[in-house]
DSSP file (Angstrom, degrees, kcal/mol; ACC not computed):
  #  RESIDUE AA STRUCTURE BP1 BP2  ACC     N-H-->O    O-->H-N    N-H-->O    O-->H-N    TCO  KAPPA ALPHA  PHI   PSI    X-CA   Y-CA   Z-CA
    1    1 A M              0   0    0      0, 0.0     3,-0.1     0, 0.0     0, 0.0   0.000 360.0 360.0 360.0 -13.1  -39.7  -44.6 -122.6
    2    2 A G        +     0   0    0      1,-0.3     2,-0.4     0, 0.0     0, 0.0   0.666 360.0 115.2  81.6  17.6  -39.5  -45.9 -119.0
    3    3 A I  S    S-     0   0    0      2,-0.0    -1,-0.3     3,-0.0     5,-0.0  -0.947  71.2-107.8-120.2 141.1  -39.2  -49.5 -120.2
    4    4 A E     >  -     0   0    0     -2,-0.4     4,-1.9     1,-0.1     3,-0.4  -0.292  26.9-117.1 -66.4 152.4  -36.1  -51.6 -119.7
    5    5 A E  H  > S+     0   0    0      1,-0.2     4,-2.4     2,-0.2     5,-0.2   0.848 113.7  56.3 -58.5 -38.2  -33.9  -52.4 -122.7
    6    6 A S  H  > S+     0   0    0      1,-0.2     4,-2.1     2,-0.2    -1,-0.2   0.880 107.2  49.2 -64.5 -37.5  -34.6  -56.2 -122.4
    7    7 A E  H  > S+     0   0    0     -3,-0.4     4,-2.7     2,-0.2     5,-0.2   0.893 109.4  52.1 -67.5 -40.3  -38.4  -55.6 -122.6
    8    8 A I  H  X S+     0   0    0     -4,-1.9     4,-2.4     1,-0.2    -2,-0.2   0.930 110.6  47.9 -62.1 -45.3  -37.9  -53.3 -125.6
    9    9 A R  H  X S+     0   0    0     -4,-2.4     4,-1.9     2,-0.2    -1,-0.2   0.909 111.9  50.5 -61.6 -41.8  -35.9  -56.0 -127.4
   10   10 A R  H  X S+     0   0    0     -4,-2.1     4,-2.3     1,-0.2    -2,-0.2   0.934 112.3  45.5 -63.1 -46.4  -38.5  -58.7 -126.5
   11   11 A F  H  X S+     0   0    0     -4,-2.7     4,-2.8     1,-0.2    -1,-0.2   0.885 110.5  54.1 -65.1 -38.3  -41.4  -56.6 -127.9
   12   12 A S  H  X>S+     0   0    0     -4,-2.4     5,-2.5    -5,-0.2     4,-0.6   0.874 110.5  46.9 -65.1 -35.0  -39.5  -55.7 -131.0
   13   13 A Q  H  <5S+     0   0    0     -4,-1.9     3,-0.2     3,-0.2    -2,-0.2   0.911 113.6  47.6 -70.6 -42.6  -38.9  -59.4 -131.7
   14   14 A I  H  <5S+     0   0    0     -4,-2.3    -2,-0.2     1,-0.2    -1,-0.2   0.922 121.1  36.5 -62.7 -44.8  -42.5  -60.4 -131.0
   15   15 A L  H  <5S-     0   0    0     -4,-2.8    -1,-0.2    -5,-0.2    -2,-0.2   0.486 108.0-124.1 -88.5  -3.7  -43.8  -57.5 -133.2
   16   16 A N  T  <5 +     0   0    0     -4,-0.6     2,-0.3     1,-0.2    -3,-0.2   0.915  60.4 145.7  59.2  46.5  -41.0  -57.9 -135.8
   17   17 A Y      < -     0   0    0     -5,-2.5     2,-0.4    -6,-0.2    -1,-0.2  -0.833  49.3-121.4-112.0 151.8  -40.0  -54.3 -135.4
   18   18 A E        -     0   0    0     -2,-0.3     2,-0.5    -5,-0.0    -5,-0.0  -0.753  24.3-125.2 -90.7 137.2  -36.5  -52.7 -135.6
   19   19 A I        -     0   0    0     -2,-0.4     2,-0.4   -10,-0.0   -10,-0.0  -0.712  32.5-164.1 -81.3 126.2  -35.3  -50.8 -132.7
   20   20 A M        -     0   0    0     -2,-0.5     2,-0.3     4,-0.0     4,-0.1  -0.858   9.3-149.0-115.7 148.5  -34.2  -47.3 -133.8
   21   21 A R        -     0   0    0     -2,-0.4    -2,-0.0     2,-0.2     0, 0.0  -0.858  40.1 -71.1-112.2 149.3  -32.1  -44.7 -132.1
   22   22 A I  S    S+     0   0    0     -2,-0.3    10,-0.1     2,-0.1     2,-0.1  -0.635 111.8  45.7 -78.9 137.9  -32.5  -41.0 -132.4
   23   23 A P  S    S+     0   0    0      0, 0.0     2,-0.3     0, 0.0    -2,-0.2   0.600  81.0 145.2 -80.5 153.5  -31.8  -39.5 -134.9
   24   24 A F  E     -A   31   0A   0      7,-1.9     7,-3.7    -2,-0.1     2,-0.4  -0.934  47.1-105.0-144.1 166.9  -33.3  -41.7 -137.6
   25   25 A K  E     +A   30   0A   0     -2,-0.3     2,-0.4     5,-0.2     5,-0.2  -0.821  30.1 179.4-100.0 134.6  -35.0  -41.2 -140.9
   26   26 A Y  E >  S-A   29   0A   0      3,-2.8     3,-2.0    -2,-0.4    -2,-0.0  -0.977  77.1 -15.4-134.0 120.8  -38.8  -41.6 -141.3
   27   27 A L  T 3  S-     0   0    0     -2,-0.4     3,-0.1     1,-0.3    -1,-0.1   0.847 129.7 -54.6  52.4  37.3  -40.3  -41.1 -144.7
   28   28 A G  T 3  S+     0   0    0      1,-0.3     2,-0.4     0, 0.0    -1,-0.3   0.421 115.8 115.6  82.5  -1.6  -37.1  -39.5 -145.8
   29   29 A M  E <  S-A   26   0A   0     -3,-2.0    -3,-2.8    14,-0.0     2,-0.7  -0.833  70.4-119.8-105.6 139.1  -37.1  -36.9 -143.0
   30   30 A N  E >   -A   25   0A   0     -2,-0.4     3,-0.5    10,-0.2     2,-0.5  -0.661  28.6-158.6 -75.8 112.6  -34.5  -36.8 -140.2
   31   31 A V  E 3  S+A   24   0A   0     -7,-3.7    -7,-1.9    -2,-0.7     3,-0.1  -0.821  77.0  19.9 -94.3 128.4  -36.4  -37.3 -136.9
   32   32 A G  T 3  S+     0   0    0     -2,-0.5    -1,-0.2     1,-0.3     2,-0.1   0.390  96.1 123.5  95.0  -3.2  -34.6  -36.0 -133.9
   33   33 A G  S <  S-     0   0    0     -3,-0.5    -1,-0.3    -9,-0.2     3,-0.0  -0.292  70.5-103.2 -81.5 174.4  -32.3  -33.7 -135.9
   34   34 A N    >   -     0   0    0      1,-0.1     3,-1.9    -3,-0.1     6,-0.3  -0.874  23.2-163.9-103.7 107.2  -32.0  -30.0 -135.4
   35   35 A P  T 3  S+     0   0    0      0, 0.0    52,-0.3     0, 0.0    -1,-0.1   0.609  86.4  69.1 -67.8  -9.2  -33.9  -28.0 -138.0
   36   36 A R  T 3  S+     0   0    0     50,-0.1     2,-0.3     4,-0.1    50,-0.0   0.655  85.9  84.5 -79.3 -14.8  -32.0  -24.9 -137.0
   37   37 A R  S X> S-     0   0    0     -3,-1.9     3,-0.9     1,-0.1     4,-0.6  -0.674  79.1-135.9 -90.2 142.4  -28.9  -26.4 -138.5
   38   38 A Q  G >4 S+     0   0    0     -2,-0.3     3,-1.2     1,-0.2     4,-0.5   0.868 102.7  61.5 -63.1 -37.2  -28.1  -26.1 -142.2
   39   39 A D  G >4 S+     0   0    0      1,-0.3     3,-0.5     2,-0.2    -1,-0.2   0.731  92.4  66.2 -67.0 -20.0  -27.1  -29.7 -142.5
   40   40 A F  G <4 S+     0   0    0     -3,-0.9    -1,-0.3    -6,-0.3   -10,-0.2   0.846 104.9  44.6 -63.4 -33.9  -30.6  -30.8 -141.4
   41   41 A W  G XX S+     0   0    0     -3,-1.2     4,-1.9    -4,-0.6     3,-0.8   0.467  84.7  98.0 -91.0  -3.9  -31.9  -29.3 -144.7
   42   42 A E  H <> S+     0   0    0     -3,-0.5     4,-3.2    -4,-0.5     5,-0.3   0.866  76.8  58.1 -56.1 -40.0  -29.2  -30.8 -146.9
   43   43 A P  H 3> S+     0   0    0      0, 0.0     4,-2.0     0, 0.0    -1,-0.2   0.883 107.9  48.3 -58.5 -34.9  -31.3  -33.8 -148.0
   44   44 A V  H <> S+     0   0    0     -3,-0.8     4,-2.2     2,-0.2    -2,-0.2   0.944 113.7  45.3 -68.0 -47.9  -33.9  -31.3 -149.4
   45   45 A I  H  X S+     0   0    0     -4,-1.9     4,-2.6     1,-0.2     5,-0.2   0.915 114.1  49.5 -62.1 -43.9  -31.3  -29.2 -151.2
   46   46 A N  H  X S+     0   0    0     -4,-3.2     4,-2.7     1,-0.2    -1,-0.2   0.882 109.2  52.1 -63.6 -38.0  -29.7  -32.3 -152.6
   47   47 A K  H  X S+     0   0    0     -4,-2.0     4,-2.2    -5,-0.3    -1,-0.2   0.903 110.3  48.8 -64.7 -40.8  -33.0  -33.7 -153.8
   48   48 A L  H  X S+     0   0    0     -4,-2.2     4,-2.1     2,-0.2    -2,-0.2   0.942 113.5  46.2 -62.0 -47.9  -33.7  -30.4 -155.6
   49   49 A K  H  X S+     0   0    0     -4,-2.6     4,-2.5     1,-0.2    -2,-0.2   0.899 111.8  51.6 -63.0 -40.8  -30.3  -30.4 -157.2
   50   50 A K  H  X S+     0   0    0     -4,-2.7     4,-1.7     1,-0.2    -1,-0.2   0.912 109.6  49.5 -62.3 -42.7  -30.7  -34.1 -158.2
   51   51 A R  H  X S+     0   0    0     -4,-2.2     4,-1.0     1,-0.2    -1,-0.2   0.886 111.7  48.9 -64.6 -38.6  -34.0  -33.4 -159.8
   52   52 A I  H >X S+     0   0    0     -4,-2.1     4,-1.4     1,-0.2     3,-0.5   0.895 106.1  56.1 -69.0 -39.5  -32.6  -30.5 -161.7
   53   53 A I  H 3X S+     0   0    0     -4,-2.5     4,-0.6     1,-0.2    -1,-0.2   0.870 102.3  57.8 -60.4 -35.5  -29.6  -32.5 -162.9
   54   54 A E  H 3< S+     0   0    0     -4,-1.7    -1,-0.2     1,-0.2    -2,-0.2   0.856 114.5  36.9 -60.9 -34.8  -32.1  -35.0 -164.4
   55   55 A W  H X< S+     0   0    0     -4,-1.0     3,-1.1    -3,-0.5    -1,-0.2   0.589  94.3  90.7 -91.5 -12.3  -33.7  -32.2 -166.5
   56   56 A E  H 3< S+     0   0    0     -4,-1.4     4,-0.2     1,-0.3    -1,-0.2   0.863  85.8  47.8 -55.8 -44.3  -30.4  -30.4 -167.2
   57   57 A G  T 3< S+     0   0    0     -4,-0.6    -1,-0.3    -3,-0.2     2,-0.2   0.665  94.0  93.2 -75.3 -15.6  -29.6  -32.3 -170.5
   58   58 A R  S <  S-     0   0    0     -3,-1.1     2,-1.6    -4,-0.1    -3,-0.0  -0.507  83.6-120.3 -80.0 146.9  -33.1  -31.8 -171.9
   59   59 A Q        +     0   0    0     -2,-0.2     2,-0.4     0, 0.0    -1,-0.1  -0.652  43.8 178.0 -86.5  85.9  -33.8  -28.9 -174.1
   60   60 A L        -     0   0    0     -2,-1.6     2,-0.0    -5,-0.2    -5,-0.0  -0.716  23.0-131.1 -92.6 138.7  -36.5  -27.3 -172.0
   61   61 A S     >  -     0   0    0     -2,-0.4     4,-2.5     1,-0.1     5,-0.2  -0.258  32.4-100.2 -74.8 171.9  -38.1  -24.0 -173.1
   62   62 A F  H  > S+     0   0    0      1,-0.2     4,-2.5     2,-0.2     5,-0.2   0.911 127.0  50.9 -58.7 -43.7  -38.5  -21.1 -170.7
   63   63 A V  H  > S+     0   0    0      2,-0.2     4,-2.4     1,-0.2    -1,-0.2   0.875 108.8  51.8 -64.6 -38.1  -42.2  -22.2 -170.2
   64   64 A G  H  > S+     0   0    0      2,-0.2     4,-2.1     1,-0.2    -2,-0.2   0.922 111.3  46.1 -63.5 -45.0  -41.1  -25.8 -169.5
   65   65 A R  H  X S+     0   0    0     -4,-2.5     4,-2.2     2,-0.2    -2,-0.2   0.899 112.1  52.0 -64.4 -39.9  -38.6  -24.6 -166.9
   66   66 A L  H  X S+     0   0    0     -4,-2.5     4,-2.5     1,-0.2    -2,-0.2   0.917 109.0  50.3 -62.0 -43.6  -41.2  -22.3 -165.3
   67   67 A S  H  X S+     0   0    0     -4,-2.4     4,-2.4     1,-0.2     5,-0.3   0.905 110.5  49.5 -61.7 -42.0  -43.7  -25.2 -165.1
   68   68 A L  H  X>S+     0   0    0     -4,-2.1     4,-2.4     2,-0.2     5,-2.1   0.880 110.6  50.5 -65.9 -37.6  -41.2  -27.4 -163.4
   69   69 A I  I  <>S+     0   0    0     -4,-2.2     5,-1.8     3,-0.2     6,-0.2   0.946 115.5  42.0 -63.0 -47.6  -40.3  -24.6 -160.9
   70   70 A K  I  <5S+     0   0    0     -4,-2.5    -2,-0.2     1,-0.2    -1,-0.2   0.836 124.5  34.4 -71.7 -32.6  -44.0  -24.1 -160.0
   71   71 A S  I  <5S+     0   0    0     -4,-2.4    -3,-0.2    -5,-0.2    -2,-0.2   0.814 134.9   7.5 -94.9 -31.2  -45.0  -27.7 -159.9
   72   72 A I  I  X5S+     0   0    0     -4,-2.4     4,-2.2    -5,-0.3     3,-0.4   0.798 119.9  52.8-120.3 -52.5  -42.0  -29.6 -158.5
   73   73 A I  I  4<S+     0   0    0     -5,-2.1    -4,-0.2     1,-0.3    -3,-0.2   0.857 115.2  45.2 -62.2 -34.8  -39.1  -27.4 -157.3
   74   74 A T  T  4<S+     0   0    0     -5,-1.8    -1,-0.3    -6,-0.3    -4,-0.1   0.784 117.0  45.4 -76.8 -26.2  -41.4  -25.4 -155.1
   75   75 A T  T >4 S+     0   0    0     -3,-0.4     3,-1.5    -6,-0.2     4,-0.4   0.688  90.5  79.4 -94.6 -17.9  -43.2  -28.5 -153.7
   76   76 A I  T >< S+     0   0    0     -4,-2.2     3,-0.6     1,-0.3     4,-0.3   0.915  98.2  44.3 -56.5 -44.7  -40.3  -30.8 -153.0
   77   77 A P  T 3> S+     0   0    0      0, 0.0     4,-2.8     0, 0.0    -1,-0.3   0.486  86.2  99.1 -80.0   2.1  -39.5  -29.1 -149.7
   78   78 A L  H <> S+     0   0    0     -3,-1.5     4,-2.3     1,-0.2     5,-0.2   0.883  77.3  54.4 -56.3 -43.1  -43.1  -28.9 -148.6
   79   79 A Y  H <4 S+     0   0    0     -3,-0.6     4,-0.5    -4,-0.4    -1,-0.2   0.925 114.7  39.9 -59.6 -46.2  -43.0  -32.0 -146.3
   80   80 A Y  H >> S+     0   0    0     -4,-0.3     4,-2.8    -3,-0.2     3,-1.3   0.922 114.6  53.4 -66.3 -44.1  -40.1  -30.5 -144.4
   81   81 A M  H 3< S+     0   0    0     -4,-2.8    -2,-0.2     1,-0.3    -1,-0.2   0.789 103.6  56.2 -66.4 -27.5  -41.5  -27.0 -144.4
   82   82 A A  T 3< S+     0   0    0     -4,-2.3    -1,-0.3    -5,-0.2    -2,-0.2   0.668 118.6  33.4 -76.2 -15.1  -44.8  -28.2 -143.0
   83   83 A M  T <4 S+     0   0    0     -3,-1.3     2,-0.3    -4,-0.5    -2,-0.2   0.756 119.8  35.7-108.1 -33.7  -43.0  -29.7 -140.0
   84   84 A F  S  < S-     0   0    0     -4,-2.8     2,-0.4    -5,-0.1    -1,-0.2  -0.915  76.9-110.3-131.2 149.4  -40.0  -27.5 -139.3
   85   85 A K        -     0   0    0     -2,-0.3     2,-0.2    -3,-0.1    -3,-0.1  -0.653  42.9-125.6 -76.9 128.9  -39.1  -23.8 -139.4
   86   86 A M        -     0   0    0     -2,-0.4     2,-0.2    50,-0.2   -50,-0.1  -0.502  15.2-117.3 -81.2 141.2  -36.6  -23.2 -142.2
   87   87 A H    >>  -     0   0    0    -52,-0.3     4,-1.6    -2,-0.2     3,-0.8  -0.494  26.6-120.1 -70.6 144.2  -33.2  -21.6 -141.7
   88   88 A N  H 3> S+     0   0    0      1,-0.3     4,-1.9     2,-0.2     5,-0.2   0.885 112.2  53.7 -56.3 -42.6  -32.9  -18.3 -143.6
   89   89 A C  H 3> S+     0   0    0      1,-0.2     4,-1.9     2,-0.2    -1,-0.3   0.803 104.7  56.4 -66.9 -26.2  -29.9  -19.5 -145.6
   90   90 A V  H <> S+     0   0    0     -3,-0.8     4,-2.3     2,-0.2    -1,-0.2   0.915 105.9  49.2 -70.0 -42.8  -31.9  -22.6 -146.7
   91   91 A S  H  X S+     0   0    0     -4,-1.6     4,-2.1     1,-0.2    44,-0.2   0.874 110.9  51.5 -63.7 -35.3  -34.7  -20.4 -148.2
   92   92 A H  H  X S+     0   0    0     -4,-1.9     4,-2.4     2,-0.2    -1,-0.2   0.892 108.8  50.9 -66.5 -39.2  -32.0  -18.4 -150.0
   93   93 A K  H  X S+     0   0    0     -4,-1.9     4,-2.4     2,-0.2    -2,-0.2   0.912 110.2  49.1 -63.9 -42.5  -30.5  -21.6 -151.4
   94   94 A I  H  X S+     0   0    0     -4,-2.3     4,-2.2     2,-0.2    -2,-0.2   0.918 112.2  48.0 -64.8 -42.9  -33.9  -22.8 -152.7
   95   95 A T  H  X S+     0   0    0     -4,-2.1     4,-2.6     1,-0.2    -1,-0.2   0.901 110.6  52.2 -63.0 -40.2  -34.6  -19.4 -154.3
   96   96 A K  H  X S+     0   0    0     -4,-2.4     4,-2.7     2,-0.2     5,-0.2   0.900 108.7  50.3 -62.7 -41.3  -31.1  -19.4 -155.9
   97   97 A I  H  X S+     0   0    0     -4,-2.4     4,-2.2     2,-0.2    -1,-0.2   0.913 111.0  49.7 -62.6 -42.8  -31.8  -22.9 -157.3
   98   98 A Q  H  X S+     0   0    0     -4,-2.2     4,-2.4     2,-0.2    -2,-0.2   0.932 112.9  46.4 -60.7 -46.8  -35.1  -21.7 -158.8
   99   99 A R  H  X S+     0   0    0     -4,-2.6     4,-2.1     1,-0.2    -2,-0.2   0.930 112.9  47.9 -63.6 -47.3  -33.5  -18.6 -160.4
  100  100 A K  H  < S+     0   0    0     -4,-2.7     4,-0.2     1,-0.2    -1,-0.2   0.904 113.5  48.4 -62.1 -41.0  -30.5  -20.5 -161.9
  101  101 A F  H >X S+     0   0    0     -4,-2.2     3,-1.1    -5,-0.2     4,-0.9   0.910 110.4  51.0 -66.5 -42.0  -32.8  -23.2 -163.3
  102  102 A L  H 3< S+     0   0    0     -4,-2.4    -1,-0.2     1,-0.3    -2,-0.2   0.896 112.8  45.1 -62.9 -40.0  -35.2  -20.7 -164.8
  103  103 A W  T 3< S-     0   0    0     -4,-2.1    -1,-0.3    -5,-0.2    -2,-0.2   0.321 139.6 -62.6 -91.3  10.0  -32.5  -18.7 -166.6
  104  104 A G  T X4  -     0   0    0     -3,-1.1     3,-1.4    -4,-0.2    -3,-0.2   0.819  54.1-149.5 113.4  67.4  -30.7  -21.8 -167.9
  105  105 A W  T 3< S+     0   0    0     -4,-0.9     3,-0.1     1,-0.2    -4,-0.1  -0.329  81.8  24.6 -61.0 140.1  -29.3  -24.2 -165.4
  106  106 A G  T 3  S+     0   0    0      1,-0.3     2,-0.4     2,-0.1    -1,-0.2   0.341  84.1 131.3  89.0  -7.4  -26.1  -26.1 -166.5
  107  107 A I    <   -     0   0    0     -3,-1.4    -1,-0.3     1,-0.1     4,-0.1  -0.649  53.3-143.9 -80.5 133.4  -25.0  -23.5 -169.0
  108  108 A E  S    S+     0   0    0     -2,-0.4     2,-0.2    -3,-0.1    -1,-0.1   0.904  81.3  59.6 -66.7 -41.1  -21.4  -22.7 -168.6
  109  109 A Y  S    S-     0   0    0      1,-0.1     2,-0.4    -3,-0.1    -2,-0.1  -0.535  98.3 -98.3 -90.1 159.0  -21.7  -19.0 -169.4
  110  110 A K        -     0   0    0     -2,-0.2     2,-0.2     1,-0.0    -1,-0.1  -0.587  35.4-139.0 -80.3 127.9  -23.9  -16.6 -167.5
  111  111 A R        -     0   0    0     -2,-0.4     2,-0.4    -4,-0.1    -8,-0.1  -0.485  22.1-108.2 -79.8 153.1  -27.3  -16.0 -169.0
  112  112 A I        -     0   0    0     -2,-0.2     2,-0.9    -9,-0.0    -1,-0.1  -0.695  22.8-142.1 -81.5 131.2  -28.8  -12.5 -169.1
  113  113 A T        -     0   0    0     -2,-0.4     4,-0.1     1,-0.2   -10,-0.0  -0.848  17.4-173.7 -94.6 108.1  -31.7  -12.1 -166.7
  114  114 A W        +     0   0    0     -2,-0.9     2,-0.4     1,-0.1    -1,-0.2   0.703  66.4  38.7 -77.8 -20.8  -34.0   -9.9 -168.6
  115  115 A V  S    S-     0   0    0      3,-0.0    -1,-0.1     2,-0.0     5,-0.0  -0.979  90.9-103.5-133.5 142.4  -36.5   -9.4 -165.8
  116  116 A Q     >  -     0   0    0     -2,-0.4     4,-1.7     1,-0.1     3,-0.4  -0.349  28.2-125.7 -63.1 143.6  -36.0   -8.9 -162.1
  117  117 A W  H  > S+     0   0    0      1,-0.2     4,-1.6     2,-0.2     5,-0.1   0.879 110.2  56.8 -58.7 -40.6  -36.8  -12.0 -160.0
  118  118 A Q  H  4 S+     0   0    0      1,-0.2     4,-0.4     2,-0.2    -1,-0.2   0.859 105.4  51.9 -61.3 -35.2  -39.3  -10.0 -157.8
  119  119 A K  H >4 S+     0   0    0     -3,-0.4     3,-1.1     1,-0.2    -1,-0.2   0.909 108.6  50.0 -67.5 -41.7  -41.2   -9.1 -160.9
  120  120 A L  H 3< S+     0   0    0     -4,-1.7     9,-2.7     1,-0.2    11,-1.1   0.804 106.6  57.3 -65.2 -28.6  -41.5  -12.7 -162.0
  121  121 A C  T 3< S+     0   0    0     -4,-1.6    12,-0.3     9,-0.2    -1,-0.2   0.523  85.0 101.9 -84.2  -5.0  -42.7  -13.7 -158.6
  122  122 A Q  S <  S-     0   0    0     -3,-1.1     8,-2.7    -4,-0.4     9,-0.3  -0.324  86.5 -89.4 -70.5 162.1  -45.7  -11.3 -158.7
  123  123 A T    > > -     0   0    0      6,-0.2     5,-2.7     7,-0.1     3,-0.6  -0.241  35.9-109.7 -66.4 162.4  -49.1  -12.8 -159.5
  124  124 A K  G > 5S+     0   0    0      1,-0.2     3,-1.2     3,-0.2    -1,-0.1   0.855 120.3  58.4 -62.8 -34.7  -50.2  -13.0 -163.1
  125  125 A E  G 3 5S+     0   0    0      1,-0.3    -1,-0.2     2,-0.1     4,-0.0   0.812 106.2  49.1 -64.1 -29.6  -52.7  -10.2 -162.4
  126  126 A E  G < 5S-     0   0    0     -3,-0.6    -1,-0.3    -7,-0.0    -2,-0.2   0.426 129.2 -96.7 -89.4   0.1  -49.8   -8.0 -161.4
  127  127 A G  T < 5S+     0   0    0     -3,-1.2    -3,-0.2    -4,-0.3    -2,-0.1   0.500  89.3 110.5  99.5   4.7  -47.8   -8.9 -164.5
  128  128 A G  S   <S-     0   0    0     -5,-2.7    -1,-0.2    -7,-0.1    -8,-0.2  -0.136  76.0-111.2 -96.8-164.5  -45.6  -11.6 -163.0
  129  129 A L        -     0   0    0     -9,-2.7    -8,-0.2   -10,-0.2    -6,-0.2   0.404  48.0-114.2-112.2  -1.8  -45.5  -15.3 -163.5
  130  130 A G        +     0   0    0     -8,-2.7     2,-0.3   -10,-0.5    -9,-0.2   0.753  55.4 159.6  78.2  25.3  -46.7  -16.4 -160.0
  131  131 A I        -     0   0    0    -11,-1.1     2,-0.8    -9,-0.3    -1,-0.2  -0.602  49.4-112.1 -78.4 140.3  -43.6  -18.1 -158.7
  132  132 A K        +     0   0    0     -2,-0.3     3,-0.2     1,-0.2   -10,-0.1  -0.639  44.1 170.8 -73.1 111.9  -43.4  -18.4 -154.9
  133  133 A D        +     0   0    0     -2,-0.8     2,-1.7   -12,-0.3     3,-0.2   0.914  61.2  60.0 -89.5 -50.6  -40.6  -16.0 -154.1
  134  134 A D     >  +     0   0    0      1,-0.2     4,-2.1   -13,-0.1    -1,-0.2  -0.586  56.7 168.7 -88.1  84.2  -40.6  -15.8 -150.3
  135  135 A I  H  > S+     0   0    0     -2,-1.7     4,-2.3     1,-0.2    -1,-0.2   0.856  77.3  56.3 -62.0 -36.4  -40.0  -19.4 -149.4
  136  136 A K  H  > S+     0   0    0      2,-0.2     4,-2.0     1,-0.2    -1,-0.2   0.913 108.1  46.3 -63.8 -43.8  -39.4  -18.4 -145.7
  137  137 A L  H  > S+     0   0    0      2,-0.2     4,-2.2     1,-0.2    -1,-0.2   0.880 111.3  52.6 -65.8 -38.3  -42.9  -16.7 -145.6
  138  138 A F  H  X S+     0   0    0     -4,-2.1     4,-2.2     2,-0.2    -2,-0.2   0.890 107.9  52.2 -62.3 -40.7  -44.4  -19.8 -147.2
  139  139 A N  H  X S+     0   0    0     -4,-2.3     4,-2.0     2,-0.2    -2,-0.2   0.910 108.9  49.2 -61.2 -44.6  -42.8  -21.9 -144.5
  140  140 A I  H  X>S+     0   0    0     -4,-2.0     4,-1.5     1,-0.2     5,-1.0   0.885 110.1  51.4 -64.4 -39.2  -44.2  -19.8 -141.8
  141  141 A A  H  <5S+     0   0    0     -4,-2.2    -1,-0.2     1,-0.2    -2,-0.2   0.897 109.1  50.6 -65.0 -39.8  -47.7  -20.0 -143.3
  142  142 A L  H  <5S+     0   0    0     -4,-2.2    -2,-0.2     1,-0.2    -1,-0.2   0.873 110.5  49.0 -65.0 -36.4  -47.4  -23.8 -143.5
  143  143 A L  H  <5S-     0   0    0     -4,-2.0    -1,-0.2    -5,-0.2    -2,-0.2   0.772  99.2-144.7 -73.8 -25.3  -46.4  -23.9 -139.8
  144  144 A G  T  <5 +     0   0    0     -4,-1.5    -3,-0.2    -5,-0.2    -4,-0.1   0.733  61.9 122.0  71.1  23.1  -49.4  -21.7 -139.0
  145  145 A N      < -     0   0    0     -5,-1.0    -4,-0.1     2,-0.2    -1,-0.1   0.618  61.9-143.9 -95.3 -10.4  -47.6  -19.8 -136.2
  146  146 A G        +     0   0    0     -6,-0.6     2,-0.3     1,-0.1    -5,-0.1   0.465  63.7  95.4  70.6   1.5  -48.0  -16.4 -137.7
  147  147 A S        -     0   0    0     -7,-0.1    -2,-0.2     1,-0.1    -1,-0.1  -0.928  63.1-147.3-126.5 154.1  -44.6  -15.0 -136.6
  148  148 A E              0   0    0     -2,-0.3    -1,-0.1     1,-0.2    -2,-0.0   0.207 360.0 360.0 -99.5  14.0  -41.3  -14.7 -138.4
  149  149 A D              0   0    0      0, 0.0    -1,-0.2     0, 0.0     0, 0.0   0.485 360.0 360.0 -70.5 360.0  -39.2  -15.2 -135.2
């Protein structure tokens, strides 16, 4: 910042602020971290898993699980996605969480998936359920940079 350490300490005491070092968390987001690294996105993945575990014991219908996917599971990573470009493997993890939850998260045996995921992700007019499938493309749209590089 171009200010001596003693001045920073003095101002922080006067203003009653804590001196923070990079990286630090702000509104739950790691500031100063590297969004290209998978571990940067771990808080988002853990938050998704935690939220699903909360619903796991409840007897949710297919429609209930679909509603939760569309309203919450897709929106939890929005804050991060609006600020940082997502790593490909992170978008795959989020899609995997969505798929597992829709077809019966927490069940020991493997459920039969009666319909292809791509079909479910089509719009309702096209015969799908309107789930956001391409999380990576959604991330690029939120960033507004128009390229997938």
